[in-house]
N, C-alpha and C positions, 0 to 999 in steps of 0.2 A: 721185771724178771722174777720168776718163781723159783724158790729154793727147792733143792732136791730133798726128799725125805731121807733121813739117815736111819739105817737099821737100829733098832733099839730092842731091849729086852724089858720085861716087866720089872726087872730088878734095877734098871738104870735110871739115875737121876743126874744127868750131866750138868744141870743148871746150878747146883750147889745150894738148893733150897732145903734139902733134907738129906740125911744119910742114905746111902744106897740100900734100899730094901724093897721088898715086894709091896706093890700097891694094894692096899686093902680093898676088897670088893664089898658092895653093899651086902647086907645080911641075906641068907639063902631065901628067906620068905619074901623079901623085897624083889630079888631077882626072879623068883618063881612067879610072883604075882604080875610084875611088869612084863615079863616075857610072855605069859599067857594072854595078857591083854593087848599085846602089841598089834595084832591085825586089826582089832577094833579101834584102838587108840590112834592108829595112823590115819584113820579116816575121820575121826571126830573133829568137827569144826572146820573141815577143809573144803566144804562145798563140792565134793565129788571131783576135785581137781586132780587128775591122774599124776601130773608132775609133782604136786605137793605130796601126794600120798606115797609116791615112790621115794621122794626125799625123806619122808618121815620113816620109811623103812631102811634108810641109810644108803639109798641107791641114786644113781643119775646125778651125781654132784661133781662139779669141775674141781681141778686142783687149785690150791691157793696157799700162800704163806700164812695169811691171817684170816681168821674167821671172826666176824663181829655179829653178835646176835642180840636182838631185841624181842620182847614178848609180843607187843601189840602196838597200836598207833601211838599211844602216849610215850612209850619208851623209844619208839622209832624216831620221834622228833629230835632226839639228841644225837642221832647217828651222823647226819650230814655234816654238822660242824666238826665232829670228831674226825670223819673221813677227810674233810677238806684240810684240816691241820696235819693229819697223817700224810696225805699226798704231798703237801708242801715240804715235809721233812724227809719222807722216804718214798719218792715217786715210783721206785721200781718194785715195791712190794705188791704181790697179788693179793687182793682183798675179796673175800666172799662174804655176802650179807645174808642174814636170815631173820625171819620173824615167824612167830607161831601162827598168828592169825592172818587170814586173807587181807584184812584191812591194813595190818602192819606191813605186809609185803607190798601192797599198793602204794603206801606212803613212802617206803624205801625206793621203789622203782621210780616214783615221781621225783623224789629229791635227788636220786643218784642214778640216772638212767644209764650211765656208762658201766655200771657194775652188775654182776650176776646176783640175782636175788632168789632165794629159795626158802624152803621150810626146814626147820631143824630136825634132827632125829627124834623119834618118839622116845620117851623115857624107858628104855630097856637096854640092857647091856649089849645084846646082840645088835640092835639097830645102831647104837652109838659106835660100836666097834666097826661095823660095816661103813658107817659114814666117814670114819677117820682113817681106816686102814689103807685105802689106795690113794689117799691125799698126801700132800706135802705140808700139811698144817703144822706150824711151829708155835703159833700163838692163838689162843682163844680169848676174845674180849666179850664179856657179858655186860649187858646194860641193866642197871638198877638192881633187880632181885631175882635173877634167874639162877637158881641153885638146884641142879638135878644130879643126884648122886651117881647114877649110872653113866651119864655123859661125862661127868668130871672124872670118874674112875677110868673110863676108856681113854680120855685125853691124857691123864697122868701116866697111864701105861705106856704111852708113846712119847713121854717126856714133853708134852705140849705145855707151854707156859700159860698160865691162866691169870687173867686180870679182870677187874670189874671197874667200869666207868659209871659215873652218876649213881654210885652205890647208895642204896637206901633200904631201910627196914621200917615200914609203916608200923603203927601201933598194933594193927591186926596181924600183920606178917610177923612182927617180933614175937608175939605170943605163940604163934604156931611154930616158928622155927626154933624158939627156945625150948619148946616141949620136945622137939625131935633133934636137939643139938647133937646127941651122940651119933646120929646117922650122918650128919654133915661135917662134923669136926675133923675127921681124918683127911678130908679133901681140902677144907678151908685152911688147914694148917700148912698146906703146900702151895697156896696161891702166891703168885709173884708180887702182885700189887693190888690194892683196893683204893680207888679214888672216890671218896665219900662226898655226898652232897653237903652235909653239915656235921657239926660236932656230935650231935646225938646219934646220927647214923654211924659215924666212925666208932663211937663207943659201943654201939650194938654189934657191929661186925667183929670188933675185937672180942667182945664177950662171947660171941658165937664160936670163935675159934681161930680167927685170923691173927697171926702174931702182930702185936701193936706196932712194930717197926715197919710193917708193910701196909699200913693204913694211913692215909693223909686226906684231909679235907681239901678238895679242889673245886667244889661247886657243881653246877649242872650245865652240861653243854647245850641243853635246849636254849638257854638264855643267850647263847652266841648267835642265835638267829636274829637278834635285834638289829635294826638299822644302825649303821655306824655314823651317819651324817646328821640327820635332823628329823624331827617328827613329820608325820604325814602332812602334806600341804593341802589346802582347801581344794585346789584343782584336782588333786589325786582322789580326794574324797568324793567330789562330784562325778568323776569318771567311774569310780567304783559303783556309785548308785545307778548310773546309766547302764552299766554292764549287767547289774542285777535286776534292772527294770523297776527300780524303786522311785517313789515320789522324791524329787530333789529337795523339796521343802521339808519343814518340820525338824524336830530333834529326834534322831534315831539312836535307840539303845539296843545293842546286841546282847542277847542272852546266849552266850557261847557254851557249847557242850552241855546243854540242858539235859538233866536226868529225870527219869520218872518220879513224879511227886512234886517236882519243882515248878510245874505249870501254875500252881496256885500263886506263886510269887510273881509270875508274869501278870496274872489277872490283877493282883493288887497294885502293881506298878502302873499299869495301863489306866486303872480307875483313878489313881491319884494324879497322873500326869495329863489327863484329858484336857484340862484348861490351858495347858502349856503346849499343846500340839505334839505331845510325846508319842512316838511311833516305836514299835518293837520289831526287831528282826531276830527271829528265834532259830537257832541252829542246834538241833538235838544231837546228843553224843551218838546215839544209835538210832538212825532214822527208821529202821524197821519196826521199832517199838511204838511208833506214833501213827499207825495206820488208821485208827479210829478218829474221825474228824471232831468228835465231841471233846477229845482231850486237847485239841489244838486251839487253845483259848485265843480269842481275838482275831482268828484267821478270817480274811475277807473284810476286816474292819481296820482297827489300828495296828494289827500285827501281820507280818509276813513270815511264814514258816518255810525254811529251806531244808528239805529232807533229802539232800544229796551228800555223798561223801566228798570231802576235799574242798568244800566251799567256805569253811570258816575263815581262812585268811582274807579272802575277798570280802566277807561280811564285816570283819573288823575294820577293813579299809573304808567301808561305807558309813561307819558309825561315828557318833559324837561321844559316846561313853559306853562302857561294857559292864555287864553282870556276868561273872564267871560261874558257870554251872558246876555241879558237883560239890560246891561249897555251901549251898543253901539247905540241902538235906544231908544225911550222914553218909556221904560217899568219899570224903577225904579231900575233894577239891581237884580242879584241873589247873592248867598253867595260866597264871595271871599276867605273866611277863609278855606273852604274845600280844595282847592288846595294848599293854603299857608301852611296849617298844615302838608302837605306831603313834604314840602320843595320845592314847585314850585313858582318861581317868577310869578307875575300876571300883566296882562295888563287889564285896565279898560277903558270903555268909560266915558262919562260925565253924564249919567243917573244913579244916585247913591242914590236916596232918600230912597230906601229900605235897603241900607247897609251903611249908613253914618258912623257909628262908626268904622266898620271894614275897610272901605276904607281909612278913615283918619289914622288909626293906621298903616296900611300897607304902605301907601304913606310916612308917617312921618319916618318910619323905613328904607325906601329905598327898600322895598320889592315889590312895585307895581309902575307902570307907568300909568298915565292917558292920554288918547289920545282924540282928538276932532273930528277927521274925518278919513276915511279909509286911506288917505295918511300918516297920523301920525302913525296909526297902522302898516302900511306896513314898515315904517322906523324903528319903535321899534322892530317889529318882525325880520326884517333882522339883526338888530344890535345884538339882543340876539342869533340869530342863528349862527352869524359869530364869536361871542366873548364869548367863554366858561367861561373865567375868570370873566367877568362882569356878566354873567348869574349866576354863582356860588355865587357871592357876594350877588346878589339880592335874590337868593334862601335862603341863610342863614338868611338874614334880614327878609324875608317873614315868615320863620318858627318862628323866635323869636317873631315877632309881633303876630302871631297866638297864640303862647303859652301864651303871656301876656293877651290874652282875655279870657282865660279859667277860670273856677271857678264860672260861673254864676248860675249853678244849686244849689250849696251850698249856695251862697248869696241869691238866691230866696227863698229857704226853710227856711233859717235863718229869713228872713223877714216875711214869712208866719207864722212861729211859734211865732215871736214877736208880730204879729198882731192879734193872737188868732184864727188861722184857726183850730187848734186842741184843743182849750180850752175846759174844761169840759162843758158838756151840761146840 
């Protein structure tokens, strides 16, 4: 059941989060700049998709009680567990999903086919107002680090309650947002709830302007995608290899979400693992960046490159252990729990700011190794390729650590409920 939008004025704050007063707008120069750029910005990165471009201009959107927004594929991975828990508690809520990038929308549509998936309004006050004005949206839930002043101002004008799930501020984002804190603070001060990934993220969101009483550490809902029963069975692994057309023998290492510059690490691992029949299954983060075959090290020999979107989960199911991309060079790292949840031991580089809590849990449990350079990766890969007993022990530890991180969706919605996200209006 979709709630009816109630008339509001820009002075109204029915939710009790702030005194009744006019919602501050972004500075005139910000409104002028984003407004002038709106026609171009609406098309940027949308692959000439007319539906996405219309949505970016704030048009052609369905009604909904709750709008859940993620930026791209990485953030979108946390939406399905959150929506599943939401549906279990509030089955009648109308939920609209959005992601900025085409890849993010594809991920949402794949994970949640029963829900309408769209693009968010472009960052201009006009587009944001058009997106919200004819809707019945009462709650806006943002994933991770989506702070857009015009959208937030337009939402608060209509008394929309705003919450953040999986809230984080990476080292790079923290420097940028802290510099512009005065732009964001008037809106962050009126957020209903922030569910942070870890204590450092909670501290940063508070420092940026969210009242401390509205911030709580609840974890990362991405980790709720972990299997609840047992690690992947050998029969499932063999089936995954058949489905991908892989040699059923050998020891397979998946390089998941590989980023540019990290191919040299693949070469080092293959060279050291050759005596132990080590094979590599490489799944790059952005397949379109790897069109030059000279960059695809080992292809046609000990390495298979999968340059399609959406194949990483199946690739992990086919592997014996994993190297998580984005951790080897200075990208901040991708999700190490995804392979660990299948019972794969994990090798990580030293760039871990995007996955601090998960990396710490896996290393502490003995399910992950951290390496500093390609030589260390080569030695670690050769060791796990040659020693199935050590590999199995690390696999069991990885799965236990992944299982211990689950439950964030329930904790997040507990916090949202306690904070008044669904309080009577």
